[in-house]
C-alpha positions in Angstrom: 156.3 115.8 87.9 159.9 115.3 88.8 161.7 112.0 88.4 161.9 111.3 92.1 158.1 111.4 92.4 157.3 109.0 89.7 156.0 105.5 90.3 158.7 103.1 89.2 156.9 99.8 89.7 153.1 99.8 90.1 153.2 96.3 91.4 155.2 97.2 94.6 153.1 98.6 97.5 153.3 102.4 97.3 152.3 104.9 99.9 150.6 108.0 98.5 148.9 111.1 99.8 146.2 112.9 97.9 145.5 116.3 99.3 142.6 118.8 98.8 143.8 122.2 97.5 145.1 124.5 100.3 144.4 121.6 102.8 140.7 122.6 102.9 138.8 120.4 105.4 136.3 118.7 103.0 136.0 115.2 104.4 134.0 116.2 107.5 130.7 115.0 106.1 129.8 111.3 105.5 128.5 111.8 102.0 131.9 113.0 100.8 133.6 110.0 102.3 131.0 107.7 100.6 132.1 109.2 97.3 135.7 108.2 98.1 134.6 104.7 99.2 132.6 104.1 96.0 135.3 105.5 93.8 138.1 103.4 95.3 135.9 100.3 95.1 135.2 101.1 91.4 139.0 101.4 90.8 139.5 98.1 92.6 136.9 96.3 90.5 137.4 97.9 87.1 141.0 99.3 87.0 143.1 96.7 88.8 143.8 98.8 91.8 144.6 97.0 95.1 144.1 99.1 98.2 146.1 97.7 101.1 145.6 100.4 103.7 143.9 103.8 103.8 142.6 106.7 105.9 140.5 109.7 105.0 141.6 112.7 107.1 139.7 116.0 106.9 141.8 117.5 104.1 143.7 114.5 102.6 143.8 110.8 102.2 146.6 108.3 102.7 146.7 105.1 100.8 149.0 102.1 100.3 148.2 100.7 96.9 149.4 98.6 94.0 148.1 98.4 90.4 148.7 95.3 88.5 146.6 96.0 85.4 147.8 99.5 84.7 150.0 102.3 85.6 149.3 103.5 89.1 149.6 107.2 88.1 146.9 106.7 85.5 144.5 105.1 88.0 145.1 107.9 90.5 144.7 110.5 87.8 141.3 109.0 86.9 140.3 108.7 90.5 141.1 112.3 91.2 139.3 113.5 88.1 136.2 111.5 88.8 136.0 112.3 92.5 136.5 116.0 91.8 133.3 116.0 89.7 131.4 113.9 92.2 132.5 116.0 95.2 131.5 119.3 93.4 128.1 117.7 92.6 127.6 116.7 96.2 128.5 120.2 97.5 125.9 121.7 95.1 123.2 119.2 95.8 123.4 118.4 99.6 123.0 120.7 102.6 126.3 122.3 103.1 126.9 125.3 105.3 130.1 126.1 103.5 128.7 125.6 100.0 129.4 129.1 98.5 132.8 129.3 100.1 133.9 125.8 98.9 132.7 126.5 95.3 134.4 129.9 95.2 137.6 128.3 96.6 137.7 125.4 94.1 136.8 127.8 91.3 139.5 130.2 92.3 142.1 127.3 92.3 141.0 126.3 88.8 141.4 129.8 87.5 144.7 130.4 89.3 146.4 127.3 88.1 144.7 126.9 84.7 144.8 123.1 85.3 141.1 122.6 85.5 138.1 123.9 83.6 135.7 125.0 86.4 136.8 123.6 89.7 140.1 122.3 91.1 139.6 120.1 94.2 142.8 118.1 94.5 146.4 119.4 94.6 148.6 118.2 91.7 150.6 115.0 92.3 150.5 112.4 95.0 154.1 112.0 96.1 154.5 108.2 95.8 156.8 106.4 98.2 157.8 102.8 97.3 157.5 100.4 100.2 160.1 97.8 99.2 160.8 96.3 102.7 158.6 94.8 105.3 159.8 97.4 107.8 158.7 100.2 105.5 155.3 98.6 104.9 154.7 98.1 108.6 155.8 101.7 109.4 153.4 103.2 106.9 150.4 100.9 107.7 150.8 101.9 111.4 151.2 105.6 110.4 148.0 105.5 108.4 146.0 103.9 111.1 147.4 106.1 113.9 146.9 109.3 111.9 143.4 110.1 113.4 144.7 109.5 116.9 147.6 111.8 116.2 145.2 114.4 114.9 143.2 114.0 118.1 140.0 113.0 116.2 139.7 109.8 118.2 141.4 108.1 121.1 141.9 104.7 119.5 142.5 103.6 115.9 139.5 101.2 116.0 137.1 104.1 116.6 137.8 105.9 113.3 135.4 104.8 110.7 137.2 106.1 107.6 140.2 103.8 107.8 141.3 100.3 107.0 142.2 99.6 110.6 139.3 97.2 111.2 140.6 95.0 108.4 143.9 94.6 110.2 142.4 94.1 113.7 142.5 90.5 114.8 139.1 88.8 115.3 137.2 91.7 113.9 134.2 90.6 111.7 133.1 94.2 110.8 135.2 95.4 107.9 135.6 98.8 106.3 133.7 100.2 103.3 136.6 99.8 100.9 137.6 96.3 99.7 141.0 96.2 101.3 143.6 93.6 100.5 145.5 93.6 103.7 149.3 93.1 103.6 149.3 90.5 106.5 
């Protein structure tokens, strides 16, 4: 990982993107998103991760996070390793019309890169961007929440289930599935 893509201070809000290999549209089924929810909540509870904003798109996730108890890159590495295993298990166990293709794709990526034993689900790295001003924080939170609208998945941010938008919406009593620590 090059110097410019390293997390300098894990306690400063950091925007990251974690992407499925070759931008495969994996997060089109609720059970895969549930794996992400549970894994993020585990990292929040057990690894000192704070999730300030997030969105799951079909082939990647955007997060604004901090990590007070550990190095952010270590938490993200563990998150990716664990979710890779869980996602492969879910592909094998649950009805999935693309099962064979997905397993072949992720197996091919593991063999091609030599960076994984059987399957490689996530691309290497996560391109951290430090958000050291209020302007940068607001821009990235808005970007995250508007992403499903920009992708023409929904018309309004509030309609997208796999995002932290509801935690930022005034007077909303229904919160998202991840324990978000909003930035305002």
